[in-house]
Structures are given as C-alpha cells and as structure tokens.
LOKOLMAR-395723 format. One line per field, with one value per residue (C-alpha): x, y, z. Coordinates in Angstrom, 3 decimals. Layout:
% residues N
east: [X:...]
north: [Y:...]
up: [Z:...]
***
This chain:
% residues 713
east: [0.000:2.851:4.278:0.913:0.580:4.059:3.377:0.145:1.948:4.701:2.193:0.371:3.591:4.274:0.746:0.748:4.187:3.176:0.017:2.057:4.680:1.996:0.186:3.378:4.449:0.998:1.226:4.592:4.378:5.236:2.474:-0.190:-1.504:-1.557:-3.356:-5.999:-6.502:-7.096:-9.281:-12.526:-11.527:-13.202:-10.051:-7.930:-10.349:-10.180:-6.412:-6.423:-8.543:-6.054:-3.117:-4.856:-5.426:-1.716:-0.639:-2.990:-1.610:1.952:1.384:-0.293:2.877:5.040:3.028:3.369:7.126:7.581:5.579:7.759:10.947:9.991:8.160:10.261:10.769:10.356:8.003:4.852:1.341:0.907:4.056:2.992:-0.440:1.126:3.454:0.542:-1.483:1.432:2.116:-1.539:-1.681:1.451:0.185:-3.325:-2.034:0.380:-2.415:-4.702:-2.023:-1.166:-4.808:-5.717:-2.820:-3.661:-7.290:-6.254:-4.167:-0.648:1.220:4.404:2.954:3.892:7.549:6.887:5.428:8.279:10.732:9.326:9.653:12.571:15.610:14.922:11.383:12.585:15.148:12.634:10.043:12.258:12.234:8.537:7.772:9.806:8.017:4.647:5.578:6.602:3.276:1.480:3.254:2.531:-1.143:-1.318:0.268:-2.174:-5.149:-3.833:-3.386:-6.889:-8.357:-6.314:-7.557:-11.090:-10.666:-9.334:-12.286:-14.702:-13.013:-13.077:-16.739:-17.516:-15.707:-17.633:-20.942:-19.912:-18.876:-22.207:-23.988:-21.912:-22.663:-26.363:-26.174:-24.554:-27.184:-29.946:-28.483:-28.407:-32.086:-33.080:-31.280:-32.632:-36.225:-35.546:-33.832:-36.752:-39.085:-36.896:-36.884:-40.669:-40.849:-38.691:-40.377:-44.039:-44.472:-42.074:-41.592:-45.232:-46.773:-44.341:-44.953:-48.711:-48.199:-45.811:-48.425:-50.684:-48.113:-46.949:-43.312:-41.531:-41.881:-38.271:-37.151:-38.734:-37.170:-33.719:-33.993:-35.056:-33.049:-33.562:-34.902:-37.941:-35.706:-33.637:-36.805:-38.234:-35.001:-34.751:-38.442:-39.176:-35.920:-33.247:-35.474:-37.742:-34.645:-33.105:-36.385:-36.754:-33.180:-33.396:-36.545:-34.580:-31.298:-31.158:-30.893:-29.167:-26.945:-25.581:-26.166:-23.315:-25.239:-28.175:-25.956:-23.836:-26.899:-28.270:-25.215:-24.679:-27.855:-26.146:-24.369:-27.532:-26.308:-23.611:-26.278:-27.864:-24.520:-23.373:-26.571:-26.558:-24.828:-27.075:-30.150:-29.134:-28.565:-31.946:-33.693:-32.174:-32.890:-36.540:-37.168:-36.045:-37.761:-41.177:-43.383:-45.591:-42.546:-41.357:-44.830:-45.191:-41.815:-42.510:-45.932:-44.458:-41.537:-43.965:-45.557:-44.630:-43.290:-40.405:-39.191:-38.506:-35.869:-35.582:-35.818:-32.057:-31.418:-33.575:-31.888:-28.512:-29.574:-28.993:-25.539:-24.590:-26.249:-23.715:-20.738:-22.911:-23.237:-19.474:-18.823:-21.278:-19.960:-16.336:-17.332:-19.227:-16.154:-13.943:-16.185:-16.729:-14.479:-12.099:-13.693:-17.270:-19.301:-20.589:-17.113:-16.756:-20.113:-19.481:-16.073:-17.502:-20.283:-17.759:-15.746:-18.795:-20.023:-16.574:-16.554:-19.972:-18.893:-15.918:-18.286:-20.028:-16.956:-16.571:-20.332:-20.330:-17.699:-19.839:-22.914:-21.162:-20.324:-23.918:-25.189:-23.067:-24.360:-27.920:-27.152:-25.722:-28.708:-31.044:-28.841:-28.984:-32.739:-32.670:-30.072:-29.994:-27.296:-25.815:-26.888:-24.945:-22.671:-19.984:-19.828:-17.337:-17.402:-13.979:-14.273:-16.674:-16.434:-17.044:-14.974:-14.899:-15.239:-13.340:-15.201:-13.124:-14.669:-14.932:-12.621:-15.288:-15.392:-18.651:-19.464:-19.764:-19.730:-17.871:-18.600:-15.698:-16.319:-14.098:-15.532:-16.872:-16.891:-20.181:-19.894:-22.819:-24.442:-25.834:-29.609:-30.828:-33.981:-35.320:-36.013:-35.451:-32.296:-29.222:-27.429:-28.153:-25.813:-24.485:-22.036:-20.784:-17.134:-15.865:-12.579:-11.641:-9.279:-9.370:-6.313:-5.636:-3.068:-1.864:-2.268:-1.075:-3.244:-2.046:-5.549:-6.830:-4.441:-4.745:-6.104:-5.989:-7.576:-9.625:-9.974:-12.211:-13.893:-17.094:-15.726:-12.680:-12.941:-10.601:-11.166:-10.005:-9.546:-9.925:-6.269:-3.048:-3.679:-7.196:-5.816:-3.176:-5.871:-8.055:-5.162:-3.983:-7.514:-7.918:-4.501:-4.983:-8.479:-7.266:-4.304:-6.459:-9.019:-6.309:-4.753:-8.090:-8.916:-5.543:-5.930:-9.366:-8.153:-5.074:-7.158:-9.426:-6.467:-4.695:-7.755:-8.291:-4.654:-3.005:-5.213:-2.364:-2.723:-6.479:-7.296:-3.730:-4.113:-7.019:-8.859:-10.011:-13.807:-15.758:-18.100:-21.806:-22.798:-20.548:-22.798:-26.519:-26.424:-24.693:-21.270:-21.667:-25.255:-26.004:-29.318:-30.196:-30.066:-33.140:-33.878:-36.032:-34.994:-31.531:-29.195:-25.481:-22.749:-18.983:-16.878:-14.074:-11.672:-12.022:-13.940:-16.741:-20.254:-22.580:-26.060:-26.768:-27.209:-23.829:-22.118:-23.636:-20.265:-17.730:-14.033:-10.957:-8.886:-5.178:-4.895:-7.566:-5.776:-7.614:-10.994:-14.066:-15.428:-18.166:-16.944:-18.542:-19.038:-16.136:-13.638:-15.008:-14.336:-10.793:-9.882:-11.380:-10.821:-14.393:-16.766:-14.498:-16.329:-14.818:-15.358:-18.011:-18.199:-20.005:-23.163:-23.521:-25.116:-22.402:-19.645:-18.475:-19.052:-15.559:-13.978:-15.585:-15.856:-12.139:-12.108:-15.540:-16.551:-19.118:-20.140:-22.067:-25.268:-28.644:-32.232:-33.951:-37.617:-38.141:-40.954:-44.296:-42.369:-43.718:-40.622:-37.480:-34.338:-30.816:-28.492:-24.838:-24.712:-21.706:-21.029:-17.879:-15.209:-15.096:-18.883:-19.694:-23.169:-24.454:-25.582:-25.079:-27.228:-25.861:-27.249:-23.836:-20.320:-18.943:-21.784:-20.741:-23.889:-25.842:-29.504:-30.096:-28.463:-29.801:-28.443:-28.446:-28.445:-31.781:-33.220:-34.944:-33.791:-36.271:-34.750:-37.806:-39.151:-42.811:-45.008:-44.750:-40.969:-38.286:-36.219:-33.113:-34.769:-34.665:-36.041:-34.842:-37.634:-37.823:-41.097:-42.836:-39.671:-39.252:-36.525:-36.652:-33.535:-32.947:-29.565:-28.602:-28.166:-29.104:-25.421:-24.778:-27.836:-26.450:-23.150:-24.960:-27.115:-24.083:-22.626:-25.936:-26.997:-23.825:-24.187:-27.798:-26.614:-24.154:-21.030:-18.402:-18.799:-15.751:-15.151:-16.970:-14.871:-14.819:-17.841:-15.709:-15.855:-19.287:-21.243:-21.073:-18.744:-20.601:-23.636]
north: [0.000:2.343:1.708:2.385:5.746:6.782:5.784:7.828:10.872:10.525:10.210:13.340:15.337:14.040:14.815:18.328:19.008:17.822:19.943:23.022:22.359:21.673:24.937:26.973:25.327:25.677:29.448:29.655:26.676:27.512:25.127:26.952:29.074:26.176:23.989:26.625:27.291:23.540:23.037:23.425:21.347:17.875:16.528:17.617:16.159:12.777:13.029:13.786:10.687:8.517:9.948:9.436:5.778:5.337:6.951:4.773:1.640:2.850:3.433:0.030:-1.635:0.582:-0.273:-4.024:-3.794:-1.663:-4.104:-7.089:-5.192:-3.890:-6.891:-8.306:-12.084:-12.911:-10.357:-12.404:-11.620:-8.339:-6.807:-7.928:-6.292:-2.993:-2.972:-3.653:-0.764:1.657:0.715:1.087:4.557:5.725:4.373:5.797:9.245:9.376:8.439:11.105:13.790:12.778:12.577:15.890:17.706:16.302:17.264:20.811:21.003:20.959:18.178:18.694:17.715:14.073:15.067:16.643:13.390:11.330:13.345:11.443:7.986:5.605:5.946:2.542:3.471:6.818:5.131:2.674:5.319:8.180:7.036:6.361:9.788:11.682:9.932:10.690:14.361:14.678:13.182:15.597:18.648:17.571:17.036:20.437:22.193:20.476:21.543:25.130:25.349:24.057:26.471:29.438:28.819:28.547:31.780:33.725:32.553:33.621:37.042:37.614:36.674:38.881:41.879:41.392:41.372:44.395:46.356:45.663:46.858:50.058:50.796:50.272:52.532:55.334:55.004:55.047:58.173:59.846:59.069:60.121:63.481:64.055:63.727:66.273:68.588:68.473:69.390:72.440:73.439:73.131:75.475:78.073:77.771:77.012:78.820:81.755:82.650:82.035:84.088:86.966:86.971:87.173:90.155:91.828:91.529:93.678:96.477:96.278:95.977:95.397:91.951:92.182:92.138:88.707:87.361:88.599:87.144:83.637:83.535:80.163:78.255:77.074:75.339:73.706:72.507:71.049:69.187:67.525:66.759:65.488:63.788:63.126:62.081:59.728:58.142:57.456:56.085:53.690:52.463:51.838:49.794:47.484:47.537:43.732:43.254:46.572:47.745:50.966:54.738:56.033:55.565:57.671:60.490:60.405:61.129:63.905:65.651:67.947:69.730:70.628:73.420:75.465:75.916:78.277:80.899:80.488:80.661:83.667:85.521:84.485:87.575:89.888:87.943:88.303:92.025:92.559:90.524:92.680:95.959:95.236:93.771:97.120:99.207:97.579:96.584:94.461:92.614:91.909:90.845:88.184:86.654:86.629:85.076:82.168:81.757:81.343:78.283:74.772:73.863:76.313:74.601:77.917:78.813:82.047:82.436:83.070:79.676:77.904:79.740:78.378:74.799:74.904:76.393:73.493:70.667:70.135:69.672:67.139:65.116:65.290:63.962:61.039:60.068:60.078:57.777:55.562:55.204:54.273:51.275:50.349:47.531:48.503:46.066:47.061:47.969:51.122:52.596:54.296:56.122:57.030:58.539:60.604:61.837:62.830:64.811:66.874:67.314:68.423:71.126:72.360:72.176:74.427:77.295:76.692:76.626:80.383:80.763:78.115:80.022:83.115:81.148:79.927:83.525:84.473:81.783:83.286:86.752:85.402:83.975:87.304:89.101:87.029:87.376:91.176:91.394:91.920:94.690:96.460:96.002:92.823:90.403:92.021:90.195:92.834:92.041:89.361:87.938:87.875:87.241:87.382:86.927:88.128:91.054:93.406:97.163:99.418:102.598:105.791:107.240:104.433:101.869:99.203:96.352:95.618:92.593:93.318:91.340:92.146:91.232:92.078:92.311:93.296:96.830:97.487:96.512:96.009:96.845:95.075:94.697:91.280:91.114:89.085:87.605:84.076:84.414:86.699:88.709:87.986:91.324:94.993:97.011:99.929:101.358:100.701:101.591:101.655:99.962:103.006:105.034:102.506:101.982:99.290:99.698:97.451:99.140:98.395:98.545:97.372:96.585:95.095:92.848:91.889:95.266:96.977:100.001:100.229:103.730:104.674:107.756:106.980:105.908:104.807:101.677:100.332:96.588:93.743:90.201:87.029:86.050:87.140:84.673:86.050:89.602:88.682:86.972:90.085:92.462:90.240:90.046:93.841:94.543:92.100:93.450:97.061:96.209:94.398:97.230:99.830:97.836:97.521:101.164:102.307:100.063:101.529:105.120:104.368:102.840:105.870:108.220:106.389:106.577:110.279:111.381:108.910:109.566:108.449:104.891:104.756:101.606:100.332:98.925:96.956:99.084:98.100:97.718:99.594:97.212:97.349:97.743:100.800:103.031:103.626:105.820:106.030:107.594:109.596:110.807:110.576:108.792:106.244:102.557:100.350:96.719:97.476:100.393:101.317:98.462:98.528:98.182:98.657:100.776:98.505:101.436:103.234:100.681:103.070:101.762:103.312:102.812:101.256:104.635:105.828:102.594:102.522:103.226:100.752:101.139:98.952:98.534:97.849:95.809:93.390:92.628:95.520:93.834:96.063:96.742:98.825:102.079:105.130:108.264:110.152:107.350:107.059:110.743:110.501:107.304:108.360:112.105:112.721:115.095:116.033:118.549:121.007:120.276:122.286:123.270:120.700:121.653:121.383:117.936:116.605:116.533:112.928:111.487:109.989:113.434:115.020:112.025:111.911:115.594:115.701:116.968:114.217:111.321:108.079:106.222:107.525:106.602:109.457:110.233:113.044:115.562:113.806:110.569:107.187:104.980:105.438:105.278:104.484:107.291:108.229:111.633:113.964:117.411:118.547:120.521:123.160:123.461:122.910:124.475:121.941:118.343:116.082:112.953:110.153:106.737:105.091:106.224:106.122:107.876:110.738:112.759:113.570:112.695:116.081:118.734:120.504:124.010:123.761:127.506:128.548:125.053:124.124:120.965:118.670:115.688:113.981:111.003:110.945:107.883:106.973:107.387:104.892:105.475:107.679:109.924:113.714:116.272:119.315:121.728:125.100:126.594:123.699:121.692:118.809:116.131:113.251:111.243:108.196:107.089:103.534:104.413:107.260:107.932:108.403:110.615:112.964:113.228:114.317:116.770:118.366:119.211:120.211:122.537:124.567:124.577:125.858:128.971:129.800:128.953:126.426:123.212:121.360:117.669:115.832:114.472:110.773:109.434:108.580:112.316:113.073:110.360:108.307:105.522:103.065:103.351]
up: [0.000:0.737:-2.709:-4.308:-2.521:-3.512:-7.103:-7.135:-5.724:-8.308:-11.147:-9.940:-10.112:-13.624:-14.806:-13.340:-14.725:-18.164:-18.069:-17.154:-19.798:-22.407:-21.622:-21.793:-25.004:-26.562:-26.263:-28.054:-30.415:-34.042:-35.117:-33.146:-36.013:-38.442:-35.887:-35.210:-38.898:-39.431:-36.394:-38.277:-41.296:-41.576:-43.275:-40.353:-37.766:-39.506:-39.523:-35.759:-35.018:-36.962:-35.044:-31.711:-32.577:-33.415:-30.148:-28.116:-29.794:-29.191:-25.516:-25.081:-26.415:-24.237:-21.136:-21.723:-22.246:-19.138:-17.052:-18.117:-17.377:-13.900:-12.273:-9.313:-9.193:-5.519:-3.883:-4.285:-5.530:-3.610:-5.058:-8.533:-8.121:-6.941:-9.893:-12.264:-10.797:-10.989:-14.612:-15.565:-13.993:-15.834:-19.129:-18.647:-17.650:-20.570:-22.998:-21.574:-21.923:-25.507:-26.557:-24.950:-26.594:-30.030:-29.722:-28.770:-31.929:-30.441:-32.290:-30.314:-26.895:-27.401:-27.218:-23.822:-22.493:-23.898:-21.790:-18.771:-20.348:-20.035:-22.363:-23.868:-24.837:-26.310:-28.519:-29.913:-30.765:-32.129:-35.736:-35.696:-34.145:-36.748:-39.586:-38.050:-37.534:-41.183:-42.267:-39.912:-41.351:-44.943:-44.118:-42.424:-45.415:-47.776:-45.668:-45.476:-49.259:-49.862:-47.326:-48.636:-52.156:-50.881:-48.863:-51.855:-53.888:-51.153:-50.734:-54.491:-54.626:-51.613:-53.169:-56.376:-54.511:-52.427:-55.556:-57.222:-54.097:-54.023:-57.676:-57.038:-53.973:-56.008:-58.735:-56.099:-54.505:-57.919:-58.436:-54.900:-55.106:-58.614:-57.342:-54.586:-57.071:-59.534:-56.658:-55.946:-59.616:-59.687:-56.690:-58.450:-61.848:-61.146:-57.817:-57.431:-61.097:-62.098:-59.278:-59.717:-63.465:-62.870:-60.565:-63.020:-65.788:-63.610:-63.815:-60.202:-61.240:-64.595:-66.159:-67.315:-63.673:-63.152:-66.355:-65.378:-61.881:-62.904:-66.149:-67.941:-64.917:-66.927:-69.485:-66.748:-65.005:-68.227:-69.022:-65.616:-65.095:-68.630:-69.625:-66.996:-64.081:-66.141:-67.694:-64.292:-62.890:-65.826:-65.531:-61.782:-62.438:-64.739:-62.811:-62.470:-66.226:-67.104:-64.228:-65.762:-65.777:-67.940:-71.196:-69.914:-68.695:-71.861:-74.003:-71.795:-70.289:-73.333:-72.221:-68.932:-70.800:-70.289:-66.702:-67.988:-68.678:-65.252:-63.416:-65.450:-64.567:-60.895:-59.445:-61.406:-60.264:-56.607:-57.071:-58.755:-56.092:-53.365:-55.171:-55.836:-52.400:-50.970:-53.653:-54.051:-51.084:-53.394:-54.725:-51.184:-50.007:-52.728:-51.895:-48.151:-48.699:-50.689:-48.263:-45.377:-47.016:-45.876:-49.321:-48.829:-45.670:-43.895:-46.523:-48.486:-52.241:-52.341:-50.727:-53.316:-56.187:-55.052:-55.854:-59.649:-59.053:-56.780:-58.735:-61.555:-59.155:-57.337:-60.566:-60.983:-57.474:-57.818:-61.246:-60.031:-57.175:-59.646:-61.891:-58.920:-58.170:-61.831:-63.181:-65.988:-68.438:-67.620:-70.753:-68.995:-68.413:-71.799:-71.540:-67.903:-68.711:-71.582:-69.284:-66.618:-69.145:-70.185:-66.615:-65.411:-68.096:-66.971:-63.309:-63.992:-64.748:-61.421:-59.169:-58.809:-58.454:-55.703:-53.780:-54.126:-53.089:-49.932:-49.125:-49.920:-47.537:-44.784:-45.630:-45.366:-41.920:-40.766:-42.325:-40.145:-37.043:-37.376:-37.862:-41.644:-41.542:-44.885:-47.520:-45.967:-48.709:-51.523:-54.010:-53.456:-49.718:-48.719:-45.188:-43.473:-39.719:-36.765:-33.020:-29.483:-28.211:-25.227:-25.683:-23.265:-22.285:-22.125:-18.977:-16.450:-18.142:-17.871:-20.407:-22.235:-24.359:-28.071:-31.333:-34.549:-38.166:-40.484:-44.237:-47.148:-47.129:-43.614:-39.951:-38.117:-34.419:-32.720:-29.304:-28.254:-27.766:-24.801:-26.290:-26.674:-30.388:-33.326:-34.053:-31.944:-32.408:-33.011:-35.221:-33.214:-35.779:-39.289:-39.884:-43.462:-44.335:-46.413:-44.202:-41.352:-39.134:-36.522:-33.731:-30.918:-27.501:-23.977:-20.874:-17.459:-16.206:-19.461:-21.437:-25.137:-26.278:-29.677:-31.340:-34.529:-35.919:-38.840:-40.273:-38.387:-34.998:-32.975:-30.815:-28.138:-27.957:-25.727:-27.072:-25.012:-25.417:-27.072:-29.886:-30.405:-30.511:-33.089:-35.186:-35.216:-35.965:-38.817:-40.275:-40.117:-41.639:-44.534:-45.251:-45.198:-47.454:-50.034:-49.995:-50.560:-53.402:-55.191:-54.580:-55.911:-58.951:-59.570:-59.268:-61.329:-64.110:-64.256:-64.121:-66.925:-69.137:-68.510:-68.746:-71.143:-74.120:-76.372:-75.013:-75.571:-77.544:-77.250:-73.754:-72.264:-69.664:-66.209:-66.316:-63.678:-61.858:-62.616:-58.963:-58.515:-60.630:-60.961:-64.069:-67.433:-66.934:-70.175:-70.533:-66.776:-67.351:-64.634:-65.533:-65.403:-66.240:-69.294:-71.471:-70.231:-69.406:-68.514:-71.151:-71.002:-73.285:-74.537:-74.748:-71.389:-69.305:-68.310:-67.661:-70.227:-71.638:-75.040:-76.698:-75.513:-76.610:-80.101:-81.744:-83.075:-83.780:-84.220:-81.039:-81.329:-78.102:-79.427:-82.724:-84.412:-83.985:-84.084:-80.567:-79.018:-77.484:-75.915:-77.985:-76.376:-77.076:-80.605:-81.193:-79.821:-81.704:-85.057:-84.819:-85.904:-84.227:-81.354:-79.238:-76.820:-73.221:-71.479:-67.859:-65.782:-63.975:-60.243:-60.525:-62.846:-60.267:-59.779:-56.317:-56.162:-56.688:-53.640:-51.292:-50.416:-49.405:-47.770:-44.358:-44.019:-46.272:-45.977:-46.796:-45.600:-46.381:-48.219:-48.783:-51.256:-51.069:-51.689:-52.153:-51.021:-51.152:-49.087:-51.224:-50.059:-51.241:-50.885:-49.178:-49.357:-47.888:-49.798:-48.037:-50.826:-50.986:-47.341:-47.564:-50.134:-49.556:-52.594:-53.007:-55.249:-56.094:-55.509:-54.417:-57.995:-59.791:-62.057:-61.521:-58.382:-58.099:-56.509:-54.383:-51.317:-50.532:-46.739:-46.009:-44.527:-44.009:-40.763:-38.990:-37.212:-35.406:-33.874:-35.930:-36.885:-36.437:-40.116:-40.200:-39.171:-36.020:-36.174:-38.782:-39.251:-41.714:-43.606:-44.509:-46.208:-47.348:-49.130:-49.712:-47.260:-47.315:-44.825:-43.907:-41.727:-40.395:-39.493:-35.818:-33.501:-32.986:-36.701:-36.969:-34.301:-36.200:-39.366:-37.423:-35.789:-39.209:-40.860:-37.995:-38.527:-42.335:-42.324:-40.457:-43.250:-41.261:-42.321:-40.278:-39.005:-39.451:-36.654:-33.824:-33.062:-31.276:-28.285:-27.472:-28.830:-27.071:-23.931:-24.986:-22.841:-25.088]
***
C-alpha cells in the first residue's frame, strides 16, 4: 500500500508538470496558427482521429514492455499487483495527456510526455515519431493550401458582390437626389416665377425684372423633369438586367451646358432681387408670402436659387465615385467617362459661383442674425471674420461685451440682444474699411487690447487672449491692405484713361463694376432693367447705356478687332466730331472726386418731397462746398440725383409715427426732405454738421464718437 501511494503521488507530479509544460508550449508553439486554422476542417479532424489511434496503440505496447521489465521475481502476488497498478496509472495518464494535446491542436505535446519515459522506450520510438511528424506537417500544409484557395475565392466573390452593391447605392443616390432637385426646380419655376410673373403683368413691377432674376430656370426645369429624371427612374426599375447609368448620362449631359447661362446671370439675379425687395413693397410681399408656405421649408428664395448652381458639381462627385467602383472592363465605363468629361466642363463654370454662393449663404445667416439689416446680402460684400470682443469705455474703463462682423468693405460693431427668439445682435455702428487703421495698444488693467480707428468711430477693444488679438489684428490689416490695393488700382485705371489719351485703344482698360454706378457715366441717365441696361466701353472701361455705346471702332490691343466704345472714345480714336469740353453743372460733379475731401459722407435713407418709397443714397457734404448736400445713387456715380443748398433750411430731429427710427427732416417753405440714419449715434453726427451749415457757417469735421457720445452706449 505504501508503494501504491508513492506511485500515485509521483504520477500526480508528472501529470501536473506535463500539463504546465503543455500549456506553456501551446502558447509559443510555431504550429499553433496552423493547428488553429485547421481546427474546423473535416479533413484535419479525420487526420487527428487517426493519429490518436496510433498513439494509443503505441502506448499500449510501451506499457506491456515496461511491465515485463519492472516486475520483481520474488516479492509475491501483492508486489505484482502494486506494480501492475502503478504501470496502468502511468500508461493511462500518458495516454490522456497525448490525446488531450492532439485534440487541442498541439502536435508537439507528445515530445513533452516522452521526456518522462525511459531511455529505452525513447530510442525505440524516435524514428517512428519523426516519420509521423513529417506526415502531420505535410497534411497540415495540404489543408492550409486548400483552405487558402477557398478563402481567396470567397473574398473575391464577396468583393464582387460588395462592388455591385456600391454601384447600385450610387445610382440610387443619384435618383433620390434628382427627385428632390426636380421638386426644388418646380418650386422656383411654377411657384415663385409664375406668381411673380402674374403680378408683373398687372403692372406692379416690370416683367423684365422677373425674367432677369429667374433667367432660364424654366428650361432647366423642363429638361430635368421630362428627360433626366424619367430616364433614371426607368433604368433603376430594370437595374437587375441593365446595371448601368453612364449611357443615360452620356446622351443627356450635353444639355447641362444650359447651366452656364444660369450661373453667369446668378450675381445679377441676386442684385436685382435685393434691389426690388427694398424698392417695391408688393414685390417683397409676394416673396414673403411664398416663403412662409410649408413647401419652402422655412428657406428664403435666395437659398432655393442656389440649388442649380450646386447641382452640376454634385453630378461630378457622384460620377467620379461611380467610376472608382466600376471595373475597368465594364461595358458602362466608356459612356461614364464621356459623361464625366462633359459634366466636369460644366462644373468648372459653377466653381466660382459656388464660392460666391457659400459667401452668400453666410451673408444670409448674418442678415437674419442682425434682424434683416440692410445692404448685408450684396454680391460685393465678402465675409472675413466674426467673433465676441470686449469694448473698453473711455470714462470708467469698464469692459462691455460686443460682437464684430468684419467684411471686405466694412466693420459692423454690434451689441448682443438678450432675447429668446429673433435677431441675436443689433448694429451699433458701421465703420468703413476706407481710411481705417488698426493699432496694438497696452493697458495694465486690461491685457490683449488693440484700437480700430475709422472715419465713423474709434474703438478700443479687448480680445480674449493674445492669440485672439493677433488673429483680429492680422484680419484687419490684410483686409485694409487688399481694400487699398483695389482702390488704388481703380483710381489708377481711371487716371490712366483720362490722362493717357495716347494709349487709348492700345491697352485693355479696367472695367468699372456694374454695382458701382446707378447711371450712365456719359449721358447721366439712370439705368433700369427694361430700357436702359449697362454696357462697357471697350476702350475706357466706363459703364454706359446702349445709346452711348452705339459706336464701333478697331482697337489695337484686341488685334484691331471692331469693338463697341462710348461716344467720347469714338471721337478721340477716329478724330471725328471732337467737341470742346463744357463746364459741368452742379449735378455733374463725380461722387468719387468730392468724397475723399468731404466733411461728411455716408449712406442715408432718403424720402423726397411727396415721395412714397425710401431710397438708399450716398450723401456727401464737400469741403469746398460745405453748404451743399449732394445725393448720389452710388459712391462712384458721375452725376448727383439732386443737391440741397443747406443755407436757410430748418432741422427737425424727432421722428414721426410713419418714419423709421433715427430719422430727421430738412424743410424750407414747401420743400421737405426726410432722412434716416442707421443708428441714432450716426444721426447725431450728421445733425451736428448740418446745424452749422444751415446757419451759413463752415462746419468742421466731426470728432470721433468717443468724445461726442457716452462711450458706454
């Protein structure tokens, strides 16, 4: 019994040791990955059962041999029984270890067990073990090759299925977005354009205005609703048998060239829309009525008109994605590539318009944030930067929260409104970029400060950090520099045309922008959308009407091609009918000539005597003629709309019920002119100058508002 106990204890140590060694070796065995990869293979499982049978047979032979060698000759029956039990335990434990390791996929575990066997047994089984290991490795390699080939086939098949699904998804997205786009075109064509045309036919406003705003939107709508959309719907219905879209697009994409006309007219359409919304209450009412309907989705007409500009680049993006997923040998590739080439050409015309539209979207957001502040949504305005800032008051050095909107031509200094809905900010002051200066300042109590000084007001501001301050100063300096460069180029171009008459026709002029004038720069007649449209003289670059550009002459800089020129350039270039210059009347003084040397200038709303519509005008009190107020339609106009001799006029600064806030009046006998400033502060600056001028004295330039008003306002 003592021998049996010792044998059991010894076997336990061997078993535990083998288990530990097997676990450690299983983790680092070089065959581990191959064993795991083959674990699920039926071929490999059959091979494992064969190997297990061989091992069991081997250990049965080993057990019998060991028993014959270790049985004592003279210890009797009891000793023989103990030896038999000990041998059976060793053999049984060894078989369990070997079988368990093989089942777990570790083919090297048998070598671990053999380390505990006798040297004689190891010698007899070495050759057999090596042969079996070689067979095992060959079988494993065969199984791996079979499974790798099967896996590659499955992956290839899966990729093919996935690619087909992606192509179908792209085609479905094209159809889905096309349906939404046609609905938007229908809104523009059949709702907005139709209703405004009906109203224009009643004589409320010119029909030509509606046509110029909506351009060729009816043709675009007809093309998409009657041709492209039905073609896509039909193809998606038969996708299983005909999985392609390139052939449809290839046939219809040439019609996308009609977008060039719409994109080219887009800026003009936005300008007309803004002008007539301000000018005609009936025009504005119709638009607001349609915008309030559910079909508009709480979006403005300007937002809806951006859709055609953005649609062609959308086609380009989807088609590029489609071609990436399309196999090289696919029959649809040729048509798809041809379609992409045409669409890319059409998209090129839209790129600049898209950038403008993104800027216009931002202007619309600011327009709504400021409670529909006038003249924000204007194609000439370019948004630069916005952000919170602190304003330092001059008297008590307190800091007040303010908000700035920086544009390419002005800075809006705003006060936050604490309200649950509606506008977020109120514009306190507009400061023009022209003449603006920005300086870094130092303040012991308030770090990160800088000063912005303009013609209208000087502000001392505090940023949230040094980095924020540097960002604002950099934005101001770059904006001022670009503005000055453009302004100098503009003045230089005009100067060159006026002075260097010898170069007229030999050098291409700089064209004056359409939105910088409201009247013909030759005959002084105001432009309108029907009878008097804008044209450019190809010799001097002036904006003139069709009557004043009804002359043609060869221009040397354009390879002596015949071009339209104004009558003055025609006379100079041909030498025919040159007339002597006559002295300009008081109204014919150009606004640009007197603005730079003015005592006071800026935009005001003006209501003429017996007038019904307020008009935004550029007002100038020249330094040389300080007793006269000039009213222009725009800062570059060459003729004033009217002049008001201020001497003897009465000034009334209290608004009437029918007048907007910050308004005042100039009256003399039966002549009454009403004005409205953007802010009460600006109104007081104008009144300070006008009250001196009406007495016949020469007014001085107004001081900065820091001294005129409580800076904490």
